[in-house]
C-alpha positions in Angstrom: 6.2 13.2 -13.1 10.0 13.6 -13.1 12.4 13.8 -10.2 15.7 15.6 -9.6 18.4 13.3 -11.0 21.5 15.2 -9.8 24.0 13.0 -7.8 23.3 14.9 -4.6 19.6 14.7 -4.6 17.2 11.6 -4.9 13.6 11.6 -5.9 10.9 9.3 -7.0 11.8 8.7 -10.6 9.5 8.9 -13.6 7.1 6.0 -13.2 6.7 5.8 -16.9 10.3 4.8 -17.3 10.8 1.6 -15.2 14.3 1.0 -16.6 15.5 4.0 -14.6 14.8 2.2 -11.3 17.4 0.0 -9.7 15.1 -3.0 -9.6 15.0 -3.1 -13.4 18.6 -2.2 -14.0 21.5 -4.6 -14.6 23.7 -4.4 -11.5 24.5 -2.2 -8.6 28.1 -1.7 -9.8 27.0 -0.5 -13.2 25.0 2.3 -11.6 27.5 3.6 -9.1 29.7 6.6 -9.8 32.5 7.5 -7.5 32.1 10.8 -5.7 34.9 12.6 -3.8 34.5 14.0 -0.3 31.5 14.2 1.9 28.2 14.8 0.0 25.0 15.4 1.9 22.1 13.2 0.6 18.9 15.2 0.1 16.0 12.7 -0.4 12.6 13.7 -1.6 9.2 12.1 -2.2 6.7 13.4 -4.7 3.4 12.1 -3.5 0.4 11.5 -5.8 -3.2 11.7 -4.5 -5.3 8.5 -4.1 -9.0 8.2 -4.5 -9.7 9.0 -0.9 -7.5 12.1 -1.0 -4.5 10.6 0.8 -1.1 11.1 -0.6 1.0 8.1 -1.7 4.2 7.8 -3.5 3.9 6.6 -7.1 4.8 3.0 -7.6 7.1 2.3 -10.5 5.4 0.7 -13.5 6.5 -2.7 -14.6 7.1 -4.0 -18.1 6.6 -7.4 -19.6 9.4 -9.8 -20.4 11.6 -12.4 -18.8 11.4 -16.2 -18.7 8.0 -17.8 -19.1 6.6 -14.5 -20.1 6.9 -13.3 -16.5 6.9 -9.6 -15.9 10.2 -8.1 -14.8 8.6 -6.9 -11.6 9.4 -10.3 -10.3 13.0 -9.2 -9.8 11.7 -6.5 -7.4 14.1 -5.5 -4.7 17.0 -7.7 -6.0 19.5 -4.8 -5.5 18.0 -3.2 -2.3 19.6 -3.7 1.1 16.5 -5.1 2.8 18.3 -5.4 6.1 18.8 -1.7 6.1 15.2 -1.1 5.1 13.9 -3.3 8.0 16.1 -1.4 10.5 15.1 2.0 9.3 11.4 1.0 9.1 11.6 0.0 12.8 13.2 3.4 13.7 10.7 5.3 11.6 7.8 3.4 13.2 9.1 4.3 16.8 9.7 7.9 15.9 6.3 8.3 14.2 4.5 6.8 17.2 6.3 9.2 19.5 5.7 12.2 17.2 2.0 11.5 16.8 1.2 10.9 20.4 -2.4 11.9 21.2 -2.8 13.4 17.7 -2.9 9.9 16.1 -6.7 9.6 16.5 -7.3 13.1 15.1 -5.0 13.1 12.1 -6.1 11.6 8.8 -4.1 8.6 7.4 -2.8 11.0 4.7 -1.5 13.4 7.3 0.1 10.6 9.3 1.8 9.3 6.2 3.2 12.7 5.4 4.8 12.9 8.8 6.1 9.4 8.3 7.7 10.4 5.1 9.5 13.3 6.7 10.9 10.9 9.3 12.0 8.5 6.6 13.8 11.2 4.6 15.6 12.4 7.8 16.7 8.8 8.6 17.9 8.3 5.1 19.8 11.6 5.0 21.6 10.6 8.3 22.4 7.2 7.0 23.7 8.7 3.8 26.0 11.0 5.8 27.3 8.2 7.8 28.1 6.1 4.7 30.1 9.0 3.2 31.9 9.7 6.5 32.9 6.0 6.6 34.4 6.3 3.2 31.7 4.3 1.4 30.2 5.3 -1.9 27.3 7.7 -1.8 23.9 6.5 -3.1 23.0 7.7 -6.5 19.6 9.1 -7.3 18.1 5.8 -8.4 19.3 4.0 -5.2 18.0 6.8 -3.0 14.6 6.7 -4.7 14.4 2.9 -4.4 15.3 2.9 -0.7 12.9 5.7 0.1 10.1 3.9 -1.6 11.0 0.5 0.0 10.9 2.0 3.5 7.7 3.9 2.8 6.1 0.6 1.5 7.4 -1.3 4.6 6.0 1.4 7.0 2.7 2.1 5.4 2.2 -0.6 2.8 3.3 -4.3 2.3 7.0 -3.9 2.0 8.5 -6.2 -0.6 5.0 -7.5 -1.4 3.7 -4.1 -2.4 4.6 -4.1 -6.1 3.2 -7.6 -6.5 -0.1 -6.5 -4.9 -0.2 -3.4 -7.1 0.5 -5.4 -10.3 -2.9 -5.6 -12.1 -1.9 -9.0 -13.5 -1.5 -10.7 -10.1 -4.6 -12.3 -8.7 -3.2 -14.3 -5.8 0.2 -14.5 -4.0 1.1 -17.9 -2.4 4.1 -17.9 0.0 5.6 -21.1 1.3 8.5 -19.4 3.1 10.4 -16.2 2.3 12.0 -17.5 -0.9 9.3 -19.9 -2.2 6.7 -17.7 -3.8 4.2 -18.4 -6.5 1.8 -16.0 -8.3 -1.6 -16.7 -9.8 -2.2 -14.3 -12.6 -5.6 -13.0 -13.8 -5.4 -15.2 -16.9 -5.2 -18.3 -14.6 -1.5 -19.0 -15.0 0.4 -20.1 -11.9 4.1 -19.0 -12.1 7.1 -18.6 -9.8 7.5 -15.2 -8.0 10.4 -13.4 -6.3 11.6 -13.8 -2.7 9.6 -11.6 -0.3 12.1 -11.5 2.5 15.8 -12.4 3.2 14.8 -14.9 5.8 11.8 -16.6 7.3 12.3 -14.6 10.5 12.3 -11.3 8.6 9.0 -12.4 7.0 7.5 -13.3 10.4 8.7 -10.0 11.9 7.0 -8.0 9.1 3.7 -10.0 9.5 3.7 -9.2 13.2 4.3 -5.5 12.4 1.6 -5.6 9.7 -1.0 -7.2 12.1 -0.4 -4.7 14.8 -0.3 -1.6 12.6 -4.1 -1.1 12.3 -5.6 1.1 14.9 -9.2 0.1 13.9 -8.9 -3.6 13.7 -5.4 -4.8 14.8 -4.9 -8.5 14.9 -2.6 -10.5 17.2 0.1 -12.7 15.6 2.6 -14.5 17.9 3.5 -18.0 19.1 0.4 -17.8 21.3 -1.7 -16.7 18.3 0.0 -18.5 15.4 -2.7 -17.7 12.7 -3.5 -14.4 11.1 -6.5 -13.2 9.0 -6.2 -9.6 7.9 -8.0 -7.3 5.5 -5.4 -5.2 3.7 -5.7 -1.6 2.4 -7.2 -1.8 -1.1 -9.4 -4.8 -0.2 -7.0 -7.7 -0.5 -7.2 -10.5 2.1 -4.2 -11.9 3.9 -4.1 -15.3 5.6 -0.9 -16.4 7.4 0.4 -19.1 9.7 3.7 -19.5 11.5 5.2 -21.5 14.4 2.7 -24.3 13.7 4.0 -24.8 10.1 7.6 -25.7 9.0 8.0 -22.3 7.4 5.8 -19.2 7.6 2.9 -19.6 5.1 1.0 -16.7 3.6 -1.7 -16.3 1.0 -2.8 -12.9 -0.3 -6.1 -12.9 -2.2 -6.7 -10.1 -4.6 -10.3 -9.3 -5.5 -9.9 -8.0 -9.0 -13.5 -8.4 -10.0 -15.4 -6.2 -7.5 -18.1 -4.7 -9.7 -19.1 -7.9 -11.6 -22.4 -9.1 -12.9 -23.8 -12.5 -14.0 -23.5 -11.3 -17.6 -19.8 -10.7 -17.0 -19.4 -14.3 -15.8 -21.3 -15.6 -18.8 -18.8 -13.7 -21.0 -15.9 -15.3 -19.1 -17.4 -18.8 -19.6 -18.1 -19.3 -15.9 -21.8 -20.2 -16.6 -24.4 -20.3 -19.4 -26.9 -17.6 -20.1 -29.7 -20.0 -19.1 -28.1 -20.7 -15.7 -27.5 -17.0 -15.2 -31.2 -16.4 -16.0 -32.1 -18.9 -13.3 -29.8 -17.4 -10.6 -30.9 -13.9 -11.4 -34.5 -14.8 -10.9 -33.7 -16.7 -7.7 -32.0 -13.6 -6.2 -34.9 -11.3 -7.2 -37.5 -13.7 -5.9 -35.6 -13.7 -2.5 -34.4 -17.4 -2.5 -31.6 -18.0 0.0 -28.4 -19.2 -1.8 -25.2 -20.8 -0.7 -22.2 -20.9 -3.1 -19.8 -23.8 -2.6 -16.5 -24.7 -4.0 -12.8 -25.3 -3.3 -10.5 -22.6 -2.0 -9.8 -20.1 -4.8 -12.7 -21.3 -6.9 -14.2 -17.9 -7.3 -17.1 -18.2 -4.8 -16.8 -14.6 -3.6 -16.8 -13.3 -7.1 -20.0 -15.2 -7.9 -21.6 -13.8 -4.7 -20.8 -10.3 -5.9 -22.4 -11.1 -9.2 -25.5 -12.5 -7.5 -25.7 -9.4 -5.3 -25.7 -7.2 -8.4 -29.1 -8.7 -9.1 -30.5 -7.3 -5.8 -32.8 -4.3 -6.5 -31.1 -1.0 -5.7 -33.8 0.1 -3.3 -33.1 -2.7 -0.9 -31.2 -2.1 2.4 -28.5 -4.7 2.7 -26.4 -5.8 5.7 -23.2 -7.7 5.2 -21.5 -9.8 7.9 -17.9 -10.9 7.4 -14.9 -11.9 9.4 -12.9 -9.7 7.1 -14.4 -7.5 4.4 -14.3 -9.3 1.1 -17.6 -8.5 -0.6 -17.1 -4.7 -0.5 -20.7 -4.0 -1.5 -20.6 -0.9 0.6 -18.0 0.6 -1.7 -20.1 0.1 -4.8 -22.4 3.0 -4.2 -23.9 3.2 -7.7 -24.9 -0.5 -7.5 -25.7 -0.8 -3.8 -26.5 2.7 -2.3 -27.9 1.3 1.0 -25.4 -1.1 2.7 -24.5 -1.5 6.3 -21.2 -3.5 6.5 -20.2 -5.4 9.7 -16.8 -6.9 10.3 -15.9 -9.3 13.2 -13.1 -8.4 15.5 -10.9 -10.9 17.4 -10.3 -10.4 21.0 -7.1 -10.6 23.1 -6.1 -11.3 26.6 -8.0 -13.4 29.2 -11.3 -15.0 28.5 -14.5 -14.1 30.3 -16.8 -16.6 31.9 -18.7 -17.0 28.6 -15.5 -17.8 26.8 -15.2 -14.5 24.9 -12.0 -12.4 24.9 -11.7 -8.8 25.7 -12.6 -6.6 22.7 -14.0 -9.5 20.7 -16.9 -8.8 18.4 -18.6 -11.7 16.7 -20.8 -12.1 13.7 -23.6 -13.3 15.9 -23.4 -10.1 17.9 -23.4 -8.1 14.7 -26.4 -9.9 13.4 -28.2 -9.3 16.7 -27.5 -5.6 16.5 -28.6 -5.5 12.8 -32.2 -6.2 13.6 -32.6 -2.6 14.5 -31.3 -1.4 11.1 -34.3 -1.9 9.0 -32.5 -4.4 6.6 -34.1 -6.0 3.6 -31.4 -8.7 3.4 -28.7 -10.0 5.7 -25.8 -11.5 3.8 -23.3 -13.5 5.8 -20.1 -13.9 3.8 -17.8 -17.0 4.1 -18.9 -19.8 6.5 -15.9 -21.8 7.8 -17.1 -22.6 11.3 -19.2 -20.8 13.8 -20.3 -18.3 11.2 -22.9 -21.0 10.2 -25.0 -19.9 13.2 -25.2 -16.3 11.9 -26.0 -17.6 8.4 -28.8 -19.8 9.6 -30.2 -17.0 11.8 -30.1 -14.6 8.9 -31.9 -17.0 6.6 -34.5 -17.9 9.3 -35.1 -14.2 10.0 -35.6 -13.1 6.4 -35.3 -14.2 2.8 -32.8 -13.8 0.1 -29.6 -14.3 2.1 -26.4 -15.4 0.3 -23.3 -17.1 1.8 -20.3 -19.2 0.7 -18.7 -22.3 2.1 -15.9 -24.8 1.1 -17.1 -28.1 -0.3 -16.2 -30.7 -3.0 -19.6 -30.6 -4.6 -23.1 -29.0 -4.1 -24.5 -31.8 -1.8 -21.2 -31.9 0.1 -21.9 -28.4 1.2 -24.8 -29.6 3.2 -22.6 -32.0 5.2 -20.0 -29.3 5.6 -22.5 -26.9 7.1 -24.0 -29.6 9.3 -20.5 -30.2 10.7 -19.9 -26.5 11.3 -23.2 -26.2 13.1 -22.5 -29.2 15.4 -19.0 -27.8 16.2 -20.4 -24.4 16.9 -22.5 -25.4 19.9 -22.5 -28.5 22.2 -26.3 -28.5 22.2 -26.7 -28.7 18.4 -27.5 -32.2 17.3 -27.0 -33.6 13.9 -30.8 -33.9 13.3 -31.4 -30.3 14.4 -28.6 -29.0 12.2 -29.9 -30.9 9.1 -33.5 -29.7 9.7 -32.3 -26.1 10.1 -30.1 -26.1 7.0 -32.7 -27.9 4.8 -35.4 -25.4 6.0 -33.2 -22.3 5.5 -31.3 -22.8 2.2 -33.2 -22.9 -1.1 -30.4 -23.2 -3.6 -26.8 -24.4 -3.6 -24.4 -23.3 -6.5 -21.2 -25.2 -6.8 -18.2 -23.6 -8.6 -15.5 -26.1 -9.9 -11.8 -25.2 -9.9 -9.4 -27.2 -12.2 -5.7 -26.7 -12.4 -3.9 -28.0 -15.5 -0.1 -28.4 -15.8 1.4 -26.6 -18.8 4.4 -27.7 -20.9 6.5 -24.8 -19.7 6.3 -25.9 -16.1 3.6 -23.5 -15.0 0.0 -24.3 -14.5 -3.4 -23.0 -15.7 -6.5 -22.6 -13.5 -10.0 -22.6 -14.8 -13.3 -22.1 -13.0 -16.9 -22.7 -13.9 -20.3 -23.3 -12.3 -20.7 -27.1 -12.4 -23.9 -27.7 -10.5 -27.0 -25.9 -9.2 -29.4 -27.8 -7.0 -32.4 -27.0 -4.9 -32.8 -28.1 -1.3 -35.9 -28.9 0.7 -36.7 -30.8 4.0 -37.6 -34.4 3.5 -36.4 -38.0 3.1 -36.2 -39.7 6.5 -32.8 -41.2 6.0 -31.1 -37.9 5.1 -33.5 -35.4 6.5 -33.5 -33.4 3.2 -34.1 -33.7 -0.5 -32.1 -32.3 -3.4 -32.9 -31.8 -7.0 -30.2 -31.1 -9.6 -31.5 -28.2 -11.8 -28.2 -27.7 -13.7 -25.3 -30.2 -13.9 -22.2 -30.3 -16.0 -21.7 -33.7 -17.6 -18.4 -35.6 -16.9 -15.6 -33.8 -18.7 -17.9 -30.9 -19.5 -17.5 -27.2 -18.5 -21.1 -26.1 -18.8 -23.9 -26.9 -16.4 -26.7 -28.2 -18.5 -30.5 -28.1 -17.5 -31.8 -31.2 -15.8 -35.0 -31.1 -13.7 -36.9 -28.0 -12.3 -39.0 -28.5 -9.2 -42.6 -27.3 -9.7 -42.2 -24.7 -6.9 -39.6 -22.9 -9.0 -41.8 -22.4 -12.0 -42.7 -19.0 -10.5 -39.2 -17.8 -11.4 -40.5 -17.1 -14.9 -42.2 -14.0 -13.4 -38.7 -12.8 -12.3 -37.1 -13.2 -15.7 -36.1 -16.9 -15.8 -36.2 -18.3 -19.4 -38.6 -21.2 -18.4 -39.5 -22.3 -21.9 -35.9 -22.4 -22.9 -35.0 -24.5 -19.9 -37.7 -27.0 -20.8 -36.6 -27.1 -24.4 -33.0 -27.7 -23.6 -33.7 -30.3 -20.9 -36.0 -32.3 -23.2 -33.4 -32.2 -26.0 -30.8 -33.5 -23.6 -32.9 -36.3 -22.2 
């Protein structure tokens, strides 16, 4: 796609030529050409269709290079007047809201975005005229295109973060303030990134705008509500905190591996073929599984791989605070999925402690019993979600969840704590009994970060432990058996001891004889 490159007219430039965009060029001065008199700017946007039929402006493609092998995209926005972008985004947002009025609920997102683009172009043309009238140099085509895209990204996308999120090499974005940014790449490297705002206040203002923009599931973010958890377009997850931290803190998690299988994880070295055989059979035999690990260890990716073992004919319900599993989008793999997403409330609390508009996972799970589900899968358990997880596991079989813990048995203590915090009438003994009776298998994913000689770091992930859980042992209230365990310093979970009640997994494809052969050889 090519755009008009005459001085008087700006367009989205050819995305196959990133050097033509200002963010990849040398300096602003080297691009400017003096123009006599008043020249009317005529901006344009050439949209491209997305998978859902909506129209979006093409993002410039980045090229490799720079220090530490970092892509040049990390200089994104260095020559853009982001103060102007923020001001015009605010004006465009107000004008778009007024223009849509009652039509907002009837127009598609693509149609709304087209109206927004028309407003953006009008604002830019007016700004261009004012610059020329004031004797300032007119924008050239590249500057016009970069500004138009920056405002479009700020109004409908993620602003200065958009190109980072669009970059297929970026897995996670870690923000410790507007100018302290680090990127975790898909190869495990952790490298510095570019500033994402000119000030911390600008970053906070954009987060507030981003949180309030969704008409379906808007989230509050203010001094009274200083934390934010938000699902972004495209499936990324954003977590942010401000006012209770020295600087605004943000983490954006990209889910690059959506359609992933256990075989894929074997190929990546995450687990062995034998361990994959065990987990595949456990899912098919409807054992309930909890995946534990540190933050960013790859728990959600492993759950997707486990869910890929669920037979296609089963009707699945997923219950999440923010959509992360995205099973409902994998129609070929999971044709029958009912997804539920919790919604935070706002305003005053009712007598039962709930806020207006709040929709909890427990409410979703209660409703789901009328949906003829084969499995109820509760995603991440951080707190009160544990009650929904236990109810799902007690009500059926084959549920799968995740939680944060330092090892597999530590996940039991974490879930007990969550259960006790979730209700004043839940005792420690009851929580232990419920958890031991509901969960069959715990899989622990280990995350290791290794510093590199160039000042960056490398992250590695692997399944370090698989254990079974049963009620028993008076002092603990439960009994565990390590079926697979990685030796100290090892990165492969090796076979240990298989409880007799799991011998039936051979009927579901578990390589039982191979397990016994390897475990005997190791003993």
